[in-house]
PDB file of N, CA, C and O in Angstrom:
ATOM      1  N   UNK A   1     -32.601 -79.341-122.112  1.00  0.00           N
ATOM      2  CA  UNK A   1     -33.563 -78.939-123.078  1.00  0.00           C
ATOM      3  C   UNK A   1     -33.341 -78.393-124.525  1.00  0.00           C
ATOM      4  O   UNK A   1     -34.149 -78.375-125.454  1.00  0.00           O
ATOM      5  N   UNK A   2     -31.982 -77.931-124.486  1.00  0.00           N
ATOM      6  CA  UNK A   2     -31.596 -77.352-125.813  1.00  0.00           C
ATOM      7  C   UNK A   2     -31.600 -78.226-127.125  1.00  0.00           C
ATOM      8  O   UNK A   2     -31.269 -77.760-128.215  1.00  0.00           O
ATOM      9  N   UNK A   3     -31.944 -79.342-126.961  1.00  0.00           N
ATOM     10  CA  UNK A   3     -32.057 -80.427-128.006  1.00  0.00           C
ATOM     11  C   UNK A   3     -33.363 -80.183-128.797  1.00  0.00           C
ATOM     12  O   UNK A   3     -33.443 -80.452-129.995  1.00  0.00           O
ATOM     13  N   UNK A   4     -34.414 -79.645-128.056  1.00  0.00           N
ATOM     14  CA  UNK A   4     -35.830 -79.557-128.299  1.00  0.00           C
ATOM     15  C   UNK A   4     -35.906 -78.051-128.759  1.00  0.00           C
ATOM     16  O   UNK A   4     -35.271 -77.254-128.069  1.00  0.00           O
ATOM     17  N   UNK A   5     -36.635 -77.546-129.889  1.00  0.00           N
ATOM     18  CA  UNK A   5     -37.190 -76.394-129.982  1.00  0.00           C
ATOM     19  C   UNK A   5     -38.582 -76.069-129.182  1.00  0.00           C
ATOM     20  O   UNK A   5     -39.657 -76.174-129.772  1.00  0.00           O
ATOM     21  N   UNK A   6     -38.524 -75.753-128.101  1.00  0.00           N
ATOM     22  CA  UNK A   6     -39.605 -75.463-127.320  1.00  0.00           C
ATOM     23  C   UNK A   6     -40.555 -74.121-127.700  1.00  0.00           C
ATOM     24  O   UNK A   6     -40.192 -72.945-127.705  1.00  0.00           O
ATOM     25  N   UNK A   7     -41.703 -74.595-127.973  1.00  0.00           N
ATOM     26  CA  UNK A   7     -42.612 -73.628-128.330  1.00  0.00           C
ATOM     27  C   UNK A   7     -43.388 -72.746-127.399  1.00  0.00           C
ATOM     28  O   UNK A   7     -43.806 -71.655-127.788  1.00  0.00           O
ATOM     29  N   UNK A   8     -43.608 -73.213-126.096  1.00  0.00           N
ATOM     30  CA  UNK A   8     -44.063 -72.691-125.165  1.00  0.00           C
ATOM     31  C   UNK A   8     -43.822 -73.359-123.670  1.00  0.00           C
ATOM     32  O   UNK A   8     -43.340 -74.491-123.648  1.00  0.00           O
ATOM     33  N   UNK A   9     -44.110 -72.762-122.530  1.00  0.00           N
ATOM     34  CA  UNK A   9     -43.955 -73.763-121.493  1.00  0.00           C
ATOM     35  C   UNK A   9     -45.040 -73.518-120.629  1.00  0.00           C
ATOM     36  O   UNK A   9     -45.708 -72.499-120.802  1.00  0.00           O
ATOM     37  N   UNK A  10     -45.314 -74.318-119.710  1.00  0.00           N
ATOM     38  CA  UNK A  10     -46.428 -74.120-118.671  1.00  0.00           C
ATOM     39  C   UNK A  10     -45.738 -74.677-117.397  1.00  0.00           C
ATOM     40  O   UNK A  10     -45.006 -75.667-117.417  1.00  0.00           O
ATOM     41  N   UNK A  11     -46.092 -73.814-116.069  1.00  0.00           N
ATOM     42  CA  UNK A  11     -45.688 -74.188-115.004  1.00  0.00           C
ATOM     43  C   UNK A  11     -46.970 -74.625-114.238  1.00  0.00           C
ATOM     44  O   UNK A  11     -47.848 -73.779-114.067  1.00  0.00           O
ATOM     45  N   UNK A  12     -47.162 -76.089-113.690  1.00  0.00           N
ATOM     46  CA  UNK A  12     -48.240 -76.293-113.026  1.00  0.00           C
ATOM     47  C   UNK A  12     -47.657 -76.934-111.647  1.00  0.00           C
ATOM     48  O   UNK A  12     -48.196 -77.955-111.220  1.00  0.00           O
ATOM     49  N   UNK A  13     -46.780 -76.468-111.082  1.00  0.00           N
ATOM     50  CA  UNK A  13     -46.146 -76.774-109.781  1.00  0.00           C
ATOM     51  C   UNK A  13     -46.995 -76.091-108.621  1.00  0.00           C
ATOM     52  O   UNK A  13     -46.893 -76.365-107.425  1.00  0.00           O
ATOM     53  N   UNK A  14     -47.883 -75.117-109.211  1.00  0.00           N
ATOM     54  CA  UNK A  14     -48.850 -74.448-108.079  1.00  0.00           C
ATOM     55  C   UNK A  14     -50.432 -75.080-108.009  1.00  0.00           C
ATOM     56  O   UNK A  14     -51.291 -74.421-107.424  1.00  0.00           O
ATOM     57  N   UNK A  15     -50.768 -76.354-108.615  1.00  0.00           N
ATOM     58  CA  UNK A  15     -51.730 -76.929-108.587  1.00  0.00           C
ATOM     59  C   UNK A  15     -51.585 -78.191-108.219  1.00  0.00           C
ATOM     60  O   UNK A  15     -50.446 -78.594-107.981  1.00  0.00           O
ATOM     61  N   UNK A  16     -52.676 -79.048-108.100  1.00  0.00           N
ATOM     62  CA  UNK A  16     -52.686 -80.436-107.691  1.00  0.00           C
ATOM     63  C   UNK A  16     -53.824 -81.066-108.614  1.00  0.00           C
ATOM     64  O   UNK A  16     -54.744 -80.411-109.103  1.00  0.00           O
ATOM     65  N   UNK A  17     -53.613 -82.506-108.789  1.00  0.00           N
ATOM     66  CA  UNK A  17     -54.359 -83.373-109.607  1.00  0.00           C
ATOM     67  C   UNK A  17     -55.712 -83.137-108.999  1.00  0.00           C
ATOM     68  O   UNK A  17     -55.939 -83.089-107.790  1.00  0.00           O
ATOM     69  N   UNK A  18     -56.657 -82.983-110.046  1.00  0.00           N
ATOM     70  CA  UNK A  18     -56.738 -83.137-111.435  1.00  0.00           C
ATOM     71  C   UNK A  18     -56.100 -82.209-112.196  1.00  0.00           C
ATOM     72  O   UNK A  18     -55.535 -82.432-113.267  1.00  0.00           O
ATOM     73  N   UNK A  19     -56.211 -80.958-111.522  1.00  0.00           N
ATOM     74  CA  UNK A  19     -55.952 -79.677-112.250  1.00  0.00           C
ATOM     75  C   UNK A  19     -54.616 -79.537-112.861  1.00  0.00           C
ATOM     76  O   UNK A  19     -54.373 -78.523-113.515  1.00  0.00           O
ATOM     77  N   UNK A  20     -53.812 -80.371-112.723  1.00  0.00           N
ATOM     78  CA  UNK A  20     -52.144 -80.441-113.269  1.00  0.00           C
ATOM     79  C   UNK A  20     -52.722 -80.824-114.702  1.00  0.00           C
ATOM     80  O   UNK A  20     -52.588 -80.019-115.624  1.00  0.00           O
ATOM     81  N   UNK A  21     -53.292 -81.910-114.880  1.00  0.00           N
ATOM     82  CA  UNK A  21     -53.528 -82.251-116.323  1.00  0.00           C
ATOM     83  C   UNK A  21     -54.431 -81.270-117.069  1.00  0.00           C
ATOM     84  O   UNK A  21     -54.204 -80.919-118.227  1.00  0.00           O
ATOM     85  N   UNK A  22     -55.469 -80.847-116.340  1.00  0.00           N
ATOM     86  CA  UNK A  22     -56.316 -79.717-117.076  1.00  0.00           C
ATOM     87  C   UNK A  22     -55.381 -78.409-117.813  1.00  0.00           C
ATOM     88  O   UNK A  22     -55.460 -78.068-118.993  1.00  0.00           O
ATOM     89  N   UNK A  23     -54.596 -77.876-116.882  1.00  0.00           N
ATOM     90  CA  UNK A  23     -53.704 -77.050-117.409  1.00  0.00           C
ATOM     91  C   UNK A  23     -52.638 -77.391-118.279  1.00  0.00           C
ATOM     92  O   UNK A  23     -52.097 -76.527-118.970  1.00  0.00           O
ATOM     93  N   UNK A  24     -52.324 -78.472-118.298  1.00  0.00           N
ATOM     94  CA  UNK A  24     -51.317 -79.087-119.391  1.00  0.00           C
ATOM     95  C   UNK A  24     -51.919 -79.259-120.691  1.00  0.00           C
ATOM     96  O   UNK A  24     -51.362 -78.937-121.740  1.00  0.00           O
ATOM     97  N   UNK A  25     -53.293 -79.873-120.584  1.00  0.00           N
ATOM     98  CA  UNK A  25     -54.342 -80.004-121.623  1.00  0.00           C
ATOM     99  C   UNK A  25     -54.439 -78.672-122.435  1.00  0.00           C
ATOM    100  O   UNK A  25     -54.143 -78.470-123.613  1.00  0.00           O
ATOM    101  N   UNK A  26     -54.986 -77.726-121.391  1.00  0.00           N
ATOM    102  CA  UNK A  26     -55.407 -76.339-122.169  1.00  0.00           C
ATOM    103  C   UNK A  26     -53.985 -75.669-122.929  1.00  0.00           C
ATOM    104  O   UNK A  26     -53.978 -75.080-124.011  1.00  0.00           O
ATOM    105  N   UNK A  27     -52.967 -75.899-122.166  1.00  0.00           N
ATOM    106  CA  UNK A  27     -51.550 -75.348-123.131  1.00  0.00           C
ATOM    107  C   UNK A  27     -51.204 -75.841-124.209  1.00  0.00           C
ATOM    108  O   UNK A  27     -50.790 -75.123-125.119  1.00  0.00           O
ATOM    109  N   UNK A  28     -51.340 -77.601-124.359  1.00  0.00           N
ATOM    110  CA  UNK A  28     -51.334 -78.120-125.601  1.00  0.00           C
ATOM    111  C   UNK A  28     -52.334 -77.673-126.584  1.00  0.00           C
ATOM    112  O   UNK A  28     -51.951 -77.531-127.745  1.00  0.00           O
ATOM    113  N   UNK A  29     -53.525 -77.438-126.293  1.00  0.00           N
ATOM    114  CA  UNK A  29     -54.630 -77.096-127.186  1.00  0.00           C
ATOM    115  C   UNK A  29     -54.373 -75.730-127.758  1.00  0.00           C
ATOM    116  O   UNK A  29     -55.029 -75.457-128.763  1.00  0.00           O
ATOM    117  N   UNK A  30     -53.521 -74.803-127.296  1.00  0.00           N
ATOM    118  CA  UNK A  30     -53.052 -73.559-127.861  1.00  0.00           C
ATOM    119  C   UNK A  30     -52.029 -73.756-128.808  1.00  0.00           C
ATOM    120  O   UNK A  30     -51.577 -72.823-129.471  1.00  0.00           O
ATOM    121  N   UNK A  31     -51.571 -75.124-128.926  1.00  0.00           N
ATOM    122  CA  UNK A  31     -50.421 -75.151-129.833  1.00  0.00           C
ATOM    123  C   UNK A  31     -51.101 -75.776-131.217  1.00  0.00           C
ATOM    124  O   UNK A  31     -52.247 -76.217-131.308  1.00  0.00           O
ATOM    125  N   UNK A  32     -50.051 -75.698-132.327  1.00  0.00           N
ATOM    126  CA  UNK A  32     -50.266 -76.172-133.502  1.00  0.00           C
ATOM    127  C   UNK A  32     -49.601 -77.414-133.339  1.00  0.00           C
ATOM    128  O   UNK A  32     -48.796 -77.684-132.448  1.00  0.00           O
ATOM    129  N   UNK A  33     -50.064 -78.297-134.438  1.00  0.00           N
ATOM    130  CA  UNK A  33     -49.454 -79.714-134.504  1.00  0.00           C
ATOM    131  C   UNK A  33     -48.094 -79.595-134.756  1.00  0.00           C
ATOM    132  O   UNK A  33     -47.588 -78.706-135.441  1.00  0.00           O
ATOM    133  N   UNK A  34     -47.336 -80.758-134.034  1.00  0.00           N
ATOM    134  CA  UNK A  34     -45.916 -80.467-134.165  1.00  0.00           C
ATOM    135  C   UNK A  34     -45.037 -79.787-133.204  1.00  0.00           C
ATOM    136  O   UNK A  34     -43.904 -80.164-132.905  1.00  0.00           O
ATOM    137  N   UNK A  35     -45.783 -78.521-132.639  1.00  0.00           N
ATOM    138  CA  UNK A  35     -44.987 -77.765-131.795  1.00  0.00           C
ATOM    139  C   UNK A  35     -44.775 -78.527-130.432  1.00  0.00           C
ATOM    140  O   UNK A  35     -45.426 -79.532-130.146  1.00  0.00           O
ATOM    141  N   UNK A  36     -43.770 -77.948-129.574  1.00  0.00           N
ATOM    142  CA  UNK A  36     -43.484 -78.723-128.368  1.00  0.00           C
ATOM    143  C   UNK A  36     -43.565 -77.737-127.251  1.00  0.00           C
ATOM    144  O   UNK A  36     -43.248 -76.547-127.273  1.00  0.00           O
ATOM    145  N   UNK A  37     -44.144 -78.589-126.075  1.00  0.00           N
ATOM    146  CA  UNK A  37     -44.481 -77.909-124.790  1.00  0.00           C
ATOM    147  C   UNK A  37     -43.533 -78.312-123.783  1.00  0.00           C
ATOM    148  O   UNK A  37     -43.066 -79.448-123.869  1.00  0.00           O
ATOM    149  N   UNK A  38     -43.209 -77.626-122.931  1.00  0.00           N
ATOM    150  CA  UNK A  38     -42.430 -78.008-121.699  1.00  0.00           C
ATOM    151  C   UNK A  38     -43.352 -77.611-120.567  1.00  0.00           C
ATOM    152  O   UNK A  38     -43.757 -76.479-120.300  1.00  0.00           O
ATOM    153  N   UNK A  39     -43.637 -78.888-119.880  1.00  0.00           N
ATOM    154  CA  UNK A  39     -44.472 -78.834-118.600  1.00  0.00           C
ATOM    155  C   UNK A  39     -43.688 -78.936-117.474  1.00  0.00           C
ATOM    156  O   UNK A  39     -43.015 -79.956-117.328  1.00  0.00           O
ATOM    157  N   UNK A  40     -43.653 -77.976-116.576  1.00  0.00           N
ATOM    158  CA  UNK A  40     -42.791 -77.980-115.351  1.00  0.00           C
ATOM    159  C   UNK A  40     -43.660 -78.391-114.262  1.00  0.00           C
ATOM    160  O   UNK A  40     -44.657 -77.713-114.010  1.00  0.00           O
ATOM    161  N   UNK A  41     -43.355 -79.544-113.519  1.00  0.00           N
ATOM    162  CA  UNK A  41     -44.482 -80.242-112.577  1.00  0.00           C
ATOM    163  C   UNK A  41     -43.527 -80.728-111.418  1.00  0.00           C
ATOM    164  O   UNK A  41     -42.330 -80.977-111.560  1.00  0.00           O
ATOM    165  N   UNK A  42     -44.294 -80.828-110.181  1.00  0.00           N
ATOM    166  CA  UNK A  42     -43.897 -81.369-109.052  1.00  0.00           C
ATOM    167  C   UNK A  42     -43.665 -82.820-109.134  1.00  0.00           C
ATOM    168  O   UNK A  42     -44.395 -83.495-109.860  1.00  0.00           O
ATOM    169  N   UNK A  43     -42.631 -83.406-108.396  1.00  0.00           N
ATOM    170  CA  UNK A  43     -42.482 -84.816-108.285  1.00  0.00           C
ATOM    171  C   UNK A  43     -43.773 -85.713-107.789  1.00  0.00           C
ATOM    172  O   UNK A  43     -44.603 -84.985-107.243  1.00  0.00           O
ATOM    173  N   UNK A  44     -44.057 -86.719-107.821  1.00  0.00           N
ATOM    174  CA  UNK A  44     -45.116 -87.412-107.203  1.00  0.00           C
ATOM    175  C   UNK A  44     -46.172 -87.489-107.909  1.00  0.00           C
ATOM    176  O   UNK A  44     -45.938 -87.670-109.104  1.00  0.00           O
ATOM    177  N   UNK A  45     -47.461 -87.408-107.569  1.00  0.00           N
ATOM    178  CA  UNK A  45     -48.843 -87.707-108.404  1.00  0.00           C
ATOM    179  C   UNK A  45     -48.428 -87.149-109.683  1.00  0.00           C
ATOM    180  O   UNK A  45     -48.259 -87.948-110.603  1.00  0.00           O
ATOM    181  N   UNK A  46     -48.224 -85.827-109.906  1.00  0.00           N
ATOM    182  CA  UNK A  46     -48.033 -85.118-111.339  1.00  0.00           C
ATOM    183  C   UNK A  46     -47.178 -85.991-112.053  1.00  0.00           C
ATOM    184  O   UNK A  46     -47.582 -86.207-113.196  1.00  0.00           O
ATOM    185  N   UNK A  47     -46.200 -86.521-111.767  1.00  0.00           N
ATOM    186  CA  UNK A  47     -45.333 -86.875-112.620  1.00  0.00           C
ATOM    187  C   UNK A  47     -45.655 -88.703-112.973  1.00  0.00           C
ATOM    188  O   UNK A  47     -45.140 -89.248-113.949  1.00  0.00           O
ATOM    189  N   UNK A  48     -46.490 -89.380-112.085  1.00  0.00           N
ATOM    190  CA  UNK A  48     -47.079 -90.322-112.431  1.00  0.00           C
ATOM    191  C   UNK A  48     -48.455 -90.349-113.359  1.00  0.00           C
ATOM    192  O   UNK A  48     -48.858 -91.267-114.075  1.00  0.00           O
ATOM    193  N   UNK A  49     -48.980 -89.193-113.145  1.00  0.00           N
ATOM    194  CA  UNK A  49     -50.452 -89.084-113.801  1.00  0.00           C
ATOM    195  C   UNK A  49     -50.351 -88.277-115.147  1.00  0.00           C
ATOM    196  O   UNK A  49     -51.054 -88.583-116.110  1.00  0.00           O
ATOM    197  N   UNK A  50     -49.484 -87.268-115.182  1.00  0.00           N
ATOM    198  CA  UNK A  50     -49.636 -86.067-116.468  1.00  0.00           C
ATOM    199  C   UNK A  50     -48.919 -86.934-117.566  1.00  0.00           C
ATOM    200  O   UNK A  50     -49.461 -87.078-118.662  1.00  0.00           O
ATOM    201  N   UNK A  51     -47.879 -87.429-117.324  1.00  0.00           N
ATOM    202  CA  UNK A  51     -47.334 -88.086-118.948  1.00  0.00           C
ATOM    203  C   UNK A  51     -48.406 -89.046-119.190  1.00  0.00           C
ATOM    204  O   UNK A  51     -48.898 -89.004-120.318  1.00  0.00           O
ATOM    205  N   UNK A  52     -48.824 -89.816-118.448  1.00  0.00           N
ATOM    206  CA  UNK A  52     -49.801 -91.022-118.844  1.00  0.00           C
ATOM    207  C   UNK A  52     -51.167 -90.606-119.438  1.00  0.00           C
ATOM    208  O   UNK A  52     -51.752 -91.285-120.282  1.00  0.00           O
ATOM    209  N   UNK A  53     -51.683 -89.313-118.882  1.00  0.00           N
ATOM    210  CA  UNK A  53     -52.876 -88.879-119.450  1.00  0.00           C
ATOM    211  C   UNK A  53     -52.598 -88.226-120.813  1.00  0.00           C
ATOM    212  O   UNK A  53     -53.406 -88.347-121.734  1.00  0.00           O
ATOM    213  N   UNK A  54     -51.258 -87.415-120.963  1.00  0.00           N
ATOM    214  CA  UNK A  54     -50.855 -86.839-122.214  1.00  0.00           C
ATOM    215  C   UNK A  54     -51.004 -87.883-123.183  1.00  0.00           C
ATOM    216  O   UNK A  54     -51.875 -87.833-124.051  1.00  0.00           O
ATOM    217  N   UNK A  55     -50.128 -88.899-123.062  1.00  0.00           N
ATOM    218  CA  UNK A  55     -49.885 -89.974-123.931  1.00  0.00           C
ATOM    219  C   UNK A  55     -51.362 -90.609-124.521  1.00  0.00           C
ATOM    220  O   UNK A  55     -51.700 -90.901-125.668  1.00  0.00           O
ATOM    221  N   UNK A  56     -52.046 -90.685-123.290  1.00  0.00           N
ATOM    222  CA  UNK A  56     -53.649 -91.288-123.819  1.00  0.00           C
ATOM    223  C   UNK A  56     -54.095 -90.304-124.631  1.00  0.00           C
ATOM    224  O   UNK A  56     -54.605 -90.833-125.619  1.00  0.00           O
ATOM    225  N   UNK A  57     -54.156 -88.924-124.697  1.00  0.00           N
ATOM    226  CA  UNK A  57     -54.737 -88.044-125.357  1.00  0.00           C
ATOM    227  C   UNK A  57     -53.988 -88.110-126.985  1.00  0.00           C
ATOM    228  O   UNK A  57     -54.546 -87.574-127.943  1.00  0.00           O
ATOM    229  N   UNK A  58     -52.752 -88.793-127.109  1.00  0.00           N
ATOM    230  CA  UNK A  58     -52.385 -89.040-128.325  1.00  0.00           C
ATOM    231  C   UNK A  58     -51.242 -88.284-128.657  1.00  0.00           C
ATOM    232  O   UNK A  58     -50.764 -88.385-129.787  1.00  0.00           O
ATOM    233  N   UNK A  59     -50.696 -87.463-127.723  1.00  0.00           N
ATOM    234  CA  UNK A  59     -49.591 -86.731-127.870  1.00  0.00           C
ATOM    235  C   UNK A  59     -48.082 -87.385-127.459  1.00  0.00           C
ATOM    236  O   UNK A  59     -47.963 -88.120-126.479  1.00  0.00           O
ATOM    237  N   UNK A  60     -47.146 -87.085-128.180  1.00  0.00           N
ATOM    238  CA  UNK A  60     -45.909 -87.736-128.017  1.00  0.00           C
ATOM    239  C   UNK A  60     -44.997 -87.229-127.014  1.00  0.00           C
ATOM    240  O   UNK A  60     -44.656 -86.052-127.132  1.00  0.00           O
ATOM    241  N   UNK A  61     -44.535 -87.914-126.038  1.00  0.00           N
ATOM    242  CA  UNK A  61     -43.857 -87.672-125.004  1.00  0.00           C
ATOM    243  C   UNK A  61     -42.376 -87.897-125.308  1.00  0.00           C
ATOM    244  O   UNK A  61     -42.008 -89.015-125.670  1.00  0.00           O
ATOM    245  N   UNK A  62     -41.484 -86.863-125.174  1.00  0.00           N
ATOM    246  CA  UNK A  62     -40.320 -86.685-125.816  1.00  0.00           C
ATOM    247  C   UNK A  62     -39.406 -86.853-124.763  1.00  0.00           C
ATOM    248  O   UNK A  62     -38.432 -87.569-124.996  1.00  0.00           O
ATOM    249  N   UNK A  63     -39.517 -86.348-123.669  1.00  0.00           N
ATOM    250  CA  UNK A  63     -38.536 -86.670-122.567  1.00  0.00           C
ATOM    251  C   UNK A  63     -39.083 -85.960-121.254  1.00  0.00           C
ATOM    252  O   UNK A  63     -39.814 -84.976-121.149  1.00  0.00           O
ATOM    253  N   UNK A  64     -38.505 -86.758-120.296  1.00  0.00           N
ATOM    254  CA  UNK A  64     -38.713 -86.154-118.835  1.00  0.00           C
ATOM    255  C   UNK A  64     -37.731 -86.027-118.012  1.00  0.00           C
ATOM    256  O   UNK A  64     -37.212 -86.968-117.412  1.00  0.00           O
ATOM    257  N   UNK A  65     -37.383 -84.779-117.919  1.00  0.00           N
ATOM    258  CA  UNK A  65     -36.004 -84.345-117.145  1.00  0.00           C
ATOM    259  C   UNK A  65     -36.251 -83.792-115.538  1.00  0.00           C
ATOM    260  O   UNK A  65     -36.992 -82.873-115.189  1.00  0.00           O
ATOM    261  N   UNK A  66     -35.579 -84.465-114.873  1.00  0.00           N
ATOM    262  CA  UNK A  66     -35.554 -84.394-113.429  1.00  0.00           C
ATOM    263  C   UNK A  66     -34.632 -83.161-113.080  1.00  0.00           C
ATOM    264  O   UNK A  66     -33.410 -83.216-113.223  1.00  0.00           O
ATOM    265  N   UNK A  67     -35.179 -82.240-112.695  1.00  0.00           N
ATOM    266  CA  UNK A  67     -34.447 -80.952-112.329  1.00  0.00           C
ATOM    267  C   UNK A  67     -33.735 -80.988-111.005  1.00  0.00           C
ATOM    268  O   UNK A  67     -33.304 -79.936-110.532  1.00  0.00           O
ATOM    269  N   UNK A  68     -33.602 -82.015-110.445  1.00  0.00           N
ATOM    270  CA  UNK A  68     -33.018 -82.180-109.166  1.00  0.00           C
ATOM    271  C   UNK A  68     -33.420 -81.251-107.862  1.00  0.00           C
ATOM    272  O   UNK A  68     -32.750 -81.247-106.830  1.00  0.00           O
ATOM    273  N   UNK A  69     -34.448 -80.574-108.033  1.00  0.00           N
ATOM    274  CA  UNK A  69     -35.005 -79.898-107.043  1.00  0.00           C
ATOM    275  C   UNK A  69     -36.388 -80.158-106.623  1.00  0.00           C
ATOM    276  O   UNK A  69     -37.031 -79.254-106.090  1.00  0.00           O
ATOM    277  N   UNK A  70     -36.886 -81.295-106.816  1.00  0.00           N
ATOM    278  CA  UNK A  70     -38.245 -81.828-106.599  1.00  0.00           C
ATOM    279  C   UNK A  70     -39.066 -81.451-107.842  1.00  0.00           C
ATOM    280  O   UNK A  70     -40.265 -81.524-107.572  1.00  0.00           O
ATOM    281  N   UNK A  71     -38.851 -81.099-109.025  1.00  0.00           N
ATOM    282  CA  UNK A  71     -39.636 -80.836-109.919  1.00  0.00           C
ATOM    283  C   UNK A  71     -39.046 -81.425-111.353  1.00  0.00           C
ATOM    284  O   UNK A  71     -37.829 -81.513-111.515  1.00  0.00           O
ATOM    285  N   UNK A  72     -39.795 -81.743-112.174  1.00  0.00           N
ATOM    286  CA  UNK A  72     -39.620 -82.290-113.372  1.00  0.00           C
ATOM    287  C   UNK A  72     -40.165 -81.427-114.829  1.00  0.00           C
ATOM    288  O   UNK A  72     -41.262 -80.888-114.983  1.00  0.00           O
ATOM    289  N   UNK A  73     -39.184 -81.486-115.671  1.00  0.00           N
ATOM    290  CA  UNK A  73     -40.048 -81.034-117.008  1.00  0.00           C
ATOM    291  C   UNK A  73     -40.238 -81.857-117.873  1.00  0.00           C
ATOM    292  O   UNK A  73     -39.267 -82.523-118.234  1.00  0.00           O
ATOM    293  N   UNK A  74     -41.483 -82.075-118.461  1.00  0.00           N
ATOM    294  CA  UNK A  74     -42.070 -83.147-119.279  1.00  0.00           C
ATOM    295  C   UNK A  74     -41.881 -82.300-120.695  1.00  0.00           C
ATOM    296  O   UNK A  74     -42.301 -81.143-120.719  1.00  0.00           O
ATOM    297  N   UNK A  75     -41.335 -82.791-121.718  1.00  0.00           N
ATOM    298  CA  UNK A  75     -41.224 -82.328-123.108  1.00  0.00           C
ATOM    299  C   UNK A  75     -42.232 -83.038-123.893  1.00  0.00           C
ATOM    300  O   UNK A  75     -42.068 -84.242-124.088  1.00  0.00           O
ATOM    301  N   UNK A  76     -43.230 -82.451-124.354  1.00  0.00           N
ATOM    302  CA  UNK A  76     -44.186 -83.038-125.237  1.00  0.00           C
ATOM    303  C   UNK A  76     -44.529 -82.492-126.592  1.00  0.00           C
ATOM    304  O   UNK A  76     -44.821 -81.297-126.654  1.00  0.00           O
ATOM    305  N   UNK A  77     -44.531 -83.227-127.695  1.00  0.00           N
ATOM    306  CA  UNK A  77     -44.753 -82.806-128.943  1.00  0.00           C
ATOM    307  C   UNK A  77     -46.371 -82.919-129.254  1.00  0.00           C
ATOM    308  O   UNK A  77     -46.942 -84.008-129.213  1.00  0.00           O
ATOM    309  N   UNK A  78     -46.907 -81.950-129.503  1.00  0.00           N
ATOM    310  CA  UNK A  78     -48.534 -81.918-130.045  1.00  0.00           C
ATOM    311  C   UNK A  78     -48.572 -82.867-131.098  1.00  0.00           C
ATOM    312  O   UNK A  78     -47.686 -82.900-131.952  1.00  0.00           O
ATOM    313  N   UNK A  79     -49.749 -83.810-131.092  1.00  0.00           N
ATOM    314  CA  UNK A  79     -49.997 -84.210-132.425  1.00  0.00           C
ATOM    315  C   UNK A  79     -51.364 -84.207-132.842  1.00  0.00           C
ATOM    316  O   UNK A  79     -52.251 -83.879-132.055  1.00  0.00           O
ATOM    317  N   UNK A  80     -51.643 -84.606-134.220  1.00  0.00           N
ATOM    318  CA  UNK A  80     -52.616 -84.253-134.868  1.00  0.00           C
ATOM    319  C   UNK A  80     -54.099 -84.959-133.751  1.00  0.00           C
ATOM    320  O   UNK A  80     -54.183 -86.098-133.291  1.00  0.00           O
ATOM    321  N   UNK A  81     -54.883 -84.042-133.626  1.00  0.00           N
ATOM    322  CA  UNK A  81     -56.012 -84.800-132.879  1.00  0.00           C
ATOM    323  C   UNK A  81     -56.986 -85.328-133.653  1.00  0.00           C
ATOM    324  O   UNK A  81     -57.461 -84.698-134.598  1.00  0.00           O
ATOM    325  N   UNK A  82     -57.415 -86.675-133.283  1.00  0.00           N
ATOM    326  CA  UNK A  82     -58.578 -87.492-134.199  1.00  0.00           C
ATOM    327  C   UNK A  82     -59.738 -86.941-133.847  1.00  0.00           C
ATOM    328  O   UNK A  82     -60.788 -87.334-134.354  1.00  0.00           O
TER     329      UNK A  82
END
Protein backbone atom coordinates (compact mmCIF):
# COMPACT_ATOMS: atom_id res chain seq x y z
CA UNK A 1 0.00 0.00 0.00
CA UNK A 2 3.04 2.24 0.21
CA UNK A 3 2.67 3.33 -3.42
CA UNK A 4 -0.49 5.29 -2.53
CA UNK A 5 -0.81 8.22 -0.17
CA UNK A 6 -3.74 6.86 1.87
CA UNK A 7 -5.84 9.69 3.30
CA UNK A 8 -8.08 7.56 5.50
CA UNK A 9 -8.99 3.95 6.23
CA UNK A 10 -12.21 2.20 7.13
CA UNK A 11 -12.61 -1.36 8.40
CA UNK A 12 -15.89 -2.98 7.34
CA UNK A 13 -14.99 -6.53 8.36
CA UNK A 14 -17.44 -6.37 11.27
CA UNK A 15 -20.57 -5.70 9.18
CA UNK A 16 -22.50 -7.52 6.45
CA UNK A 17 -23.96 -6.41 3.11
CA UNK A 18 -25.55 -3.98 2.41
CA UNK A 19 -24.11 -2.16 5.44
CA UNK A 20 -20.60 -2.78 4.07
CA UNK A 21 -21.21 -0.47 1.12
CA UNK A 22 -23.03 2.09 3.28
CA UNK A 23 -20.04 2.38 5.64
CA UNK A 24 -17.62 2.64 2.69
CA UNK A 25 -19.78 5.30 1.02
CA UNK A 26 -20.00 7.38 4.21
CA UNK A 27 -16.21 7.23 4.59
CA UNK A 28 -15.77 8.38 0.97
CA UNK A 29 -18.22 11.25 1.48
CA UNK A 30 -15.99 12.61 4.25
CA UNK A 31 -13.02 12.90 1.88
CA UNK A 32 -12.18 15.64 -0.59
CA UNK A 33 -11.90 14.95 -4.30
CA UNK A 34 -8.65 13.15 -5.15
CA UNK A 35 -8.09 11.78 -1.65
CA UNK A 36 -7.57 8.05 -1.23
CA UNK A 37 -9.46 5.65 1.03
CA UNK A 38 -8.36 2.16 2.03
CA UNK A 39 -11.32 -0.11 2.78
CA UNK A 40 -10.58 -3.33 4.68
CA UNK A 41 -13.22 -5.97 4.02
CA UNK A 42 -13.84 -9.69 4.22
CA UNK A 43 -13.58 -12.08 1.29
CA UNK A 44 -16.81 -13.18 -0.38
CA UNK A 45 -19.83 -10.95 -0.82
CA UNK A 46 -18.10 -7.68 0.19
CA UNK A 47 -15.27 -8.25 -2.33
CA UNK A 48 -17.82 -8.96 -5.06
CA UNK A 49 -20.20 -6.09 -4.28
CA UNK A 50 -18.36 -3.16 -2.67
CA UNK A 51 -15.90 -2.46 -5.53
CA UNK A 52 -18.69 -2.66 -8.10
CA UNK A 53 -20.94 -0.31 -6.11
CA UNK A 54 -18.13 2.19 -5.54
CA UNK A 55 -17.29 2.18 -9.25
CA UNK A 56 -20.99 2.75 -10.06
CA UNK A 57 -20.82 5.81 -7.77
CA UNK A 58 -18.10 7.12 -10.10
CA UNK A 59 -15.06 6.67 -7.88
CA UNK A 60 -11.78 5.21 -9.13
CA UNK A 61 -10.71 1.75 -7.97
CA UNK A 62 -6.92 1.82 -7.73
CA UNK A 63 -6.12 -1.62 -6.36
CA UNK A 64 -7.56 -4.64 -4.56
CA UNK A 65 -5.00 -6.20 -2.23
CA UNK A 66 -5.36 -9.77 -0.92
CA UNK A 67 -4.08 -9.72 2.67
CA UNK A 68 -3.81 -13.55 2.66
CA UNK A 69 -5.89 -13.73 5.87
CA UNK A 70 -9.41 -13.78 4.45
CA UNK A 71 -9.51 -9.99 4.14
CA UNK A 72 -8.80 -7.53 1.34
CA UNK A 73 -7.90 -3.85 1.17
CA UNK A 74 -9.64 -1.90 -1.57
CA UNK A 75 -7.82 1.30 -2.49
CA UNK A 76 -10.19 3.97 -3.87
CA UNK A 77 -9.65 7.53 -5.13
CA UNK A 78 -12.60 9.83 -4.56
CA UNK A 79 -13.73 11.54 -7.74
CA UNK A 80 -15.91 14.59 -8.26
CA UNK A 81 -19.54 13.86 -7.53
CA UNK A 82 -21.80 14.66 -10.44
